[in-house]
MARBA-3410 file (N, C-alpha, C, O; in Angstrom, 1 decimal):
111
-34.3,11.8,10.9,-33.0,12.1,10.4,-32.7,11.2,9.3,-32.8,10.0,9.4 ~ -32.2,11.7,8.1,-32.0,10.9,7.0,-30.6,10.1,7.1,-29.8,10.4,8.0 ~ -30.5,9.2,6.3,-29.2,8.4,6.3,-28.0,9.2,6.0,-27.0,9.0,6.7 ~ -28.1,10.1,5.1,-27.0,11.0,4.7,-26.6,11.9,5.9,-25.4,12.1,6.2 ~ -27.6,12.4,6.6,-27.4,13.3,7.8,-26.7,12.5,8.9,-25.7,13.0,9.5
-27.1,11.3,9.1,-26.5,10.4,10.2,-25.1,10.1,9.8,-24.2,10.1,10.6 ~ -24.8,9.8,8.5,-23.5,9.5,8.0,-22.5,10.7,8.2,-21.4,10.6,8.8 ~ -23.0,11.9,7.8,-22.2,13.1,8.0,-21.9,13.4,9.5,-20.8,13.8,9.8 ~ -22.9,13.2,10.3,-22.8,13.4,11.7,-21.7,12.5,12.3,-20.9,12.9,13.1 ~ -21.8,11.2,12.0,-20.8,10.3,12.5,-19.4,10.6,11.9,-18.4,10.4,12.7
-19.3,10.9,10.7,-18.1,11.3,10.1,-17.5,12.5,10.7,-16.3,12.5,11.0 ~ -18.3,13.5,11.0,-17.8,14.7,11.7,-17.2,14.4,13.1,-16.2,14.9,13.5 ~ -17.9,13.5,13.8,-17.5,13.1,15.1,-16.1,12.4,15.0,-15.2,12.6,15.8 ~ -16.0,11.5,14.0,-14.7,10.8,13.8,-13.6,11.8,13.5,-12.5,11.7,14.0 ~ -13.9,12.8,12.6,-12.8,13.7,12.3,-12.4,14.6,13.4,-11.2,15.0,13.5
-13.3,14.8,14.4,-12.9,15.6,15.6,-12.0,14.7,16.5,-11.1,15.2,17.2 ~ -12.3,13.4,16.5,-11.6,12.5,17.4,-10.3,12.0,16.8,-9.4,11.6,17.6 ~ -10.2,12.0,15.5,-9.0,11.4,14.8,-7.7,11.9,15.3,-6.8,11.1,15.5 ~ -7.5,13.3,15.4,-6.1,13.7,15.8,-5.8,13.2,17.2,-4.6,12.9,17.4 ~ -6.7,13.2,18.1,-6.4,12.7,19.5,-6.1,11.2,19.5,-5.3,10.7,20.2
-6.8,10.5,18.6,-6.6,9.0,18.5,-5.2,8.7,17.9,-4.5,7.9,18.4 ~ -4.9,9.5,16.8,-3.6,9.3,16.2,-2.5,9.7,17.0,-1.4,9.1,16.9 ~ -2.6,10.7,17.8,-1.5,11.2,18.7,-1.1,10.1,19.7,0.1,10.1,20.0 ~ -2.0,9.2,20.1,-1.6,8.2,21.0,-0.9,7.0,20.3,-0.3,6.2,21.0 ~ -0.8,7.0,19.0,-0.2,5.9,18.3,1.3,6.0,18.3,2.0,5.0,18.1
1.9,7.2,18.3,3.3,7.4,18.3,4.0,6.8,19.5,3.4,6.9,20.6 ~ 5.1,6.2,19.3,5.8,5.6,20.4,7.2,6.2,20.7,8.0,5.6,21.5 ~ 7.5,7.3,20.1,8.8,7.9,20.3,8.7,8.6,21.6,7.7,8.7,22.3 ~ 9.9,9.1,22.1,10.0,9.8,23.4,9.2,11.1,23.4,8.7,11.5,24.5 ~ 9.0,11.8,22.3,8.3,13.0,22.2,6.8,12.7,22.2,6.3,11.9,21.4
6.1,13.2,23.2,4.6,13.0,23.3,3.9,13.5,22.1,4.1,14.6,21.6 ~ 3.0,12.6,21.5,2.2,13.0,20.4,2.9,12.9,19.0,2.3,13.3,18.0 ~ 4.1,12.4,19.0,4.8,12.2,17.8,4.3,11.0,17.0,4.0,10.0,17.5 ~ 4.3,11.2,15.6,3.9,10.1,14.8,5.1,9.4,14.1,4.9,8.7,13.1 ~ 6.3,9.6,14.6,7.4,9.0,14.1,7.3,7.4,14.2,6.8,7.0,15.2
7.8,6.7,13.2,7.8,5.3,13.3,8.8,4.8,14.4,9.9,5.4,14.5 ~ 8.5,3.8,15.1,9.4,3.3,16.2,10.7,2.8,15.5,10.7,2.1,14.5 ~ 11.9,3.2,16.1,13.2,2.8,15.6,13.5,1.4,16.2,13.4,1.2,17.4 ~ 13.8,0.4,15.3,14.1,-0.9,15.8,15.5,-1.2,16.0,15.9,-1.7,17.1 ~ 16.4,-0.8,15.0,17.8,-1.0,15.1,18.5,-0.1,14.1,17.8,0.5,13.3
19.8,-0.1,14.1,20.6,0.7,13.2,21.5,-0.3,12.3,22.0,-1.3,12.8 ~ 21.7,0.1,11.1,22.6,-0.6,10.2,23.6,0.5,9.8,23.3,1.2,8.8 ~ 24.6,0.7,10.5,25.5,1.8,10.3,24.8,3.1,10.6,24.2,3.2,11.7 ~ 24.8,4.1,9.7,24.0,5.3,9.9,22.5,5.2,9.6,21.8,6.1,9.9 ~ 22.1,4.1,9.0,20.7,3.9,8.6,19.9,3.4,9.8,20.2,2.4,10.5
18.9,4.2,10.1,17.9,3.8,11.2,16.8,3.0,10.6,16.2,3.4,9.6 ~ 16.6,1.8,11.1,15.6,0.8,10.5,14.4,0.9,11.4,14.5,0.7,12.7 ~ 13.2,1.2,10.8,12.0,1.4,11.6,11.1,0.2,11.2,11.3,-0.6,10.3 ~ 10.0,0.1,12.0,9.0,-1.0,11.7,8.4,-0.9,10.4,8.0,-1.9,9.8 ~ 8.2,0.3,9.9,7.6,0.6,8.6,8.5,0.0,7.5,8.1,-0.5,6.5
9.9,0.2,7.7,10.8,-0.3,6.7,10.8,-1.8,6.6,10.9,-2.4,5.5 ~ 10.8,-2.4,7.8,10.8,-3.9,7.8,9.5,-4.4,7.2,9.6,-5.4,6.4 ~ 8.4,-3.8,7.4,7.1,-4.3,6.8,7.2,-4.1,5.3,6.7,-4.9,4.5 ~ 7.8,-3.0,4.8,7.9,-2.8,3.4,8.8,-3.8,2.8,8.5,-4.3,1.7 ~ 9.9,-4.2,3.4,10.8,-5.2,3.0,10.1,-6.6,2.9,10.3,-7.3,1.9
9.3,-6.9,3.9,8.5,-8.2,3.9,7.5,-8.2,2.8,7.4,-9.2,2.1 ~ 6.8,-7.1,2.5,5.8,-7.1,1.5,6.5,-7.2,0.1,6.0,-7.9,-0.8 ~ 7.6,-6.5,-0.1,8.4,-6.5,-1.3,8.9,-8.0,-1.6,8.7,-8.5,-2.7 ~ 9.4,-8.6,-0.6,9.9,-10.0,-0.7,8.7,-10.9,-1.1,8.9,-11.8,-1.9 ~ 7.6,-10.7,-0.4,6.4,-11.6,-0.7,6.0,-11.4,-2.2,5.7,-12.4,-2.9
5.9,-10.1,-2.7,5.5,-9.9,-4.0,6.5,-10.5,-5.1,6.1,-11.0,-6.1 ~ 7.8,-10.3,-4.8,8.8,-10.9,-5.7,8.7,-12.4,-5.7,8.7,-13.0,-6.8 ~ 8.5,-13.0,-4.6,8.4,-14.5,-4.5,7.1,-15.0,-5.2,7.1,-15.9,-5.9 ~ 6.0,-14.2,-4.9,4.7,-14.6,-5.6,4.8,-14.5,-7.1,4.3,-15.4,-7.8 ~ 5.5,-13.4,-7.6,5.6,-13.2,-9.0,6.5,-14.3,-9.6,6.2,-14.8,-10.7
7.5,-14.7,-8.9,8.4,-15.8,-9.4,7.6,-17.1,-9.5,7.8,-17.9,-10.5 ~ 6.9,-17.4,-8.5,6.1,-18.7,-8.5,5.0,-18.7,-9.5,4.8,-19.7,-10.2 ~ 4.3,-17.5,-9.6,3.2,-17.5,-10.5,3.6,-17.5,-12.0,2.8,-18.0,-12.8 ~ 4.8,-17.0,-12.3,5.2,-17.0,-13.7,6.3,-18.0,-14.0,7.0,-17.9,-15.0 ~ 6.4,-19.0,-13.2,7.4,-20.0,-13.4,7.1,-20.8,-14.7,8.0,-21.0,-15.5
5.9,-21.2,-14.9,5.5,-22.0,-16.1,4.4,-21.2,-16.8,3.2,-21.5,-16.7 ~ 4.8,-20.2,-17.6,3.9,-19.3,-18.3,3.2,-20.1,-19.4,3.9,-20.8,-20.2 ~ 1.9,-20.0,-19.5,1.1,-20.6,-20.5,0.3,-19.5,-21.3,0.1,-18.4,-20.7 ~ 0.0,-19.7,-22.5,-0.7,-18.7,-23.3,-2.1,-18.5,-22.7,-2.6,-17.3,-22.7 ~ -2.8,-19.5,-22.2,-4.1,-19.4,-21.6,-3.8,-19.6,-20.1,-3.6,-20.7,-19.6
-3.8,-18.5,-19.3,-3.4,-18.6,-17.9,-4.4,-19.3,-17.0,-5.6,-19.4,-17.3 ~ -3.9,-19.9,-16.0,-4.7,-20.6,-15.0,-4.0,-20.5,-13.6,-2.8,-20.3,-13.6 ~ -4.8,-20.7,-12.6,-4.2,-20.7,-11.2,-3.6,-19.3,-10.9,-4.1,-18.3,-11.0 ~ -2.4,-19.4,-10.3,-1.6,-18.3,-9.8,-1.3,-17.3,-11.0,-1.2,-16.1,-10.8 ~ -0.9,-17.9,-12.1,-0.6,-17.0,-13.3,-1.8,-16.1,-13.6,-1.7,-15.0,-13.9
-3.0,-16.7,-13.6,-4.2,-16.0,-13.9,-4.4,-14.8,-12.9,-4.7,-13.7,-13.3 ~ -4.2,-15.1,-11.6,-4.4,-14.1,-10.6,-3.3,-13.0,-10.7,-3.6,-11.8,-10.6 ~ -2.1,-13.4,-11.0,-1.0,-12.4,-11.2,-1.3,-11.5,-12.4,-1.1,-10.3,-12.3 ~ -1.7,-12.1,-13.5,-2.1,-11.3,-14.7,-3.2,-10.3,-14.4,-3.2,-9.2,-14.8 ~ -4.2,-10.8,-13.6,-5.3,-9.9,-13.2,-4.8,-8.7,-12.4,-5.2,-7.6,-12.6
-3.9,-9.0,-11.4,-3.3,-7.9,-10.6,-2.6,-6.9,-11.5,-2.8,-5.7,-11.3 ~ -1.8,-7.3,-12.4,-1.0,-6.4,-13.2,-1.9,-5.6,-14.1,-1.7,-4.4,-14.3 ~ -2.9,-6.3,-14.7,-3.8,-5.6,-15.6,-4.7,-4.6,-14.9,-5.0,-3.6,-15.4 ~ -5.1,-5.0,-13.7,-5.9,-4.0,-12.9,-5.1,-2.8,-12.6,-5.6,-1.7,-12.6 ~ -3.8,-2.9,-12.2,-3.0,-1.8,-11.9,-2.8,-1.0,-13.2,-2.8,0.3,-13.1
-2.6,-1.6,-14.3,-2.4,-0.9,-15.6,-3.6,-0.1,-15.9,-3.6,1.1,-16.3 ~ -4.8,-0.7,-15.8,-6.1,0.0,-16.1,-6.3,1.1,-15.1,-6.8,2.2,-15.5 ~ -6.0,1.0,-13.8,-6.1,2.0,-12.8,-5.3,3.2,-13.2,-5.7,4.4,-13.2 ~ -4.0,2.9,-13.6,-3.1,4.0,-13.9,-3.5,4.7,-15.3,-3.4,5.9,-15.4 ~ -4.1,3.9,-16.2,-4.5,4.5,-17.4,-5.7,5.4,-17.2,-5.8,6.4,-17.9
-6.5,5.1,-16.3,-7.6,6.0,-15.9,-7.1,7.3,-15.4,-7.8,8.4,-15.5 ~ -6.0,7.3,-14.7,-5.4,8.6,-14.1,-4.5,9.3,-15.1,-4.7,10.5,-15.3 ~ -3.6,8.6,-15.7,-2.5,9.2,-16.5,-2.9,9.2,-18.0,-2.3,10.1,-18.7 ~ -3.8,8.4,-18.4,-4.0,8.2,-19.9,-3.2,7.0,-20.4,-2.2,6.7,-19.8 ~ -3.7,6.4,-21.5,-3.1,5.2,-22.0,-1.6,5.4,-22.5,-0.8,4.6,-22.2
-1.4,6.5,-23.2,-0.1,6.7,-23.8,1.0,6.9,-22.7,2.1,6.3,-22.8 ~ 0.7,7.7,-21.7,1.7,8.0,-20.6,1.8,6.7,-19.7,2.9,6.5,-19.2 ~ 0.8,5.9,-19.6,0.9,4.7,-18.8,1.8,3.7,-19.5,2.6,3.0,-18.8 ~ 1.7,3.6,-20.8,2.6,2.7,-21.5,4.1,3.1,-21.3,4.9,2.2,-21.2 ~ 4.4,4.4,-21.2,5.8,4.8,-21.0,6.2,4.7,-19.5,7.4,4.5,-19.3
5.3,4.8,-18.6,5.7,4.8,-17.2,5.3,3.7,-16.3,5.5,3.6,-15.1 ~ 4.6,2.7,-16.9,4.1,1.6,-16.1,5.2,0.8,-15.4,5.0,0.4,-14.2 ~ 6.3,0.6,-16.0,7.4,-0.1,-15.3,7.8,0.6,-14.0,8.2,-0.1,-13.1 ~ 7.7,1.9,-14.0,8.1,2.6,-12.7,7.1,2.4,-11.6,7.4,2.2,-10.5 ~ 5.8,2.6,-12.0,4.8,2.5,-11.0,4.5,1.1,-10.5,4.2,0.8,-9.4
4.7,0.1,-11.4,4.4,-1.3,-11.1,5.6,-1.8,-10.2,5.6,-3.0,-9.8
END
């Protein structure tokens, strides 16, 4: 049996098992639901664990950007170098998908 055949065979087994595995991840009252667990309410807004994680990641990225760009130098080093690499990598990724001209106009939105 070739390597490709074994990979396809294992992938097919996973694809058959994936729906049943994912169905067990839901924690709402409805069996098999994939709704995010509700943590609390802020007025009419229901706050889920996914929203809290998104807020934590956003806060981390904002804090990291503030620290990395506090003392900007023409020749970057340390955290500034890493931050510039992240931004440039995202720009190049989007350029490959959207094209350079459209990326220049829409990068602020995607970033």
